[in-house]
N, C-alpha and C positions, 0 to 999 in steps of 0.2 A: 596657827592662824585660826581665827574664829569664823563662824558663819556670817557674822555682820561684815567682816572684812571682805569675804568673797562676794557678798551681795553688793557691797559698795563699789568694788572694782568692776563687777559685771554691769552695774547700772551706768557706769561712765561711758560705755561703748554703745549703749542703747539709745536710739533716736526716738523722739515722740512719734506716734502714729501719724502717717500722712506727710511727714517731713521728707521730701524727695531730695536727692542730691542734685544740685543745680550748678551749672558752670557760671562764669561771669556773664553779665548781661550782653556784653558785646559779642560774645561767641554765639549766643542764641540769636541775636539780631543778624549776625553774619550768615548763619545757616538759613534763616528765613529769607534774607535778601538773595542768597544764592539760589534757593528754590524758586523764588519768583523770577529771577533772571532766566533760569533754565526753562521754566514754563512759558514765559513770554517769547523767548527766542525760538522755542520749538513751535509755538503757534505761528510766528512770523514765517518760519521756514515752511510750515505746512501750507499756509496761504500762498506763498510764492510758488510752491510746487503745483498747487491746484490751479493757480492763475496761468502758469506756463503750460499746464496740460490742457488748458482750455475749458476748465469746468465752470468758469464764470462768464464765458462768452455766449452770446445768443446765437443759436443756429449752428 
């Protein structure tokens, strides 16, 4: 084996700088949607608990 063969094989596994590993677009969208759902649901639960505790009532 020559040095050129070694460099050629090594270069096949190297990605260009900044090329991140990304999953399919639907997986990314599903993760974002799940995060938004969790945030919104926790906000609604927090408001419901605050309302039932009387934090929004006058007097």
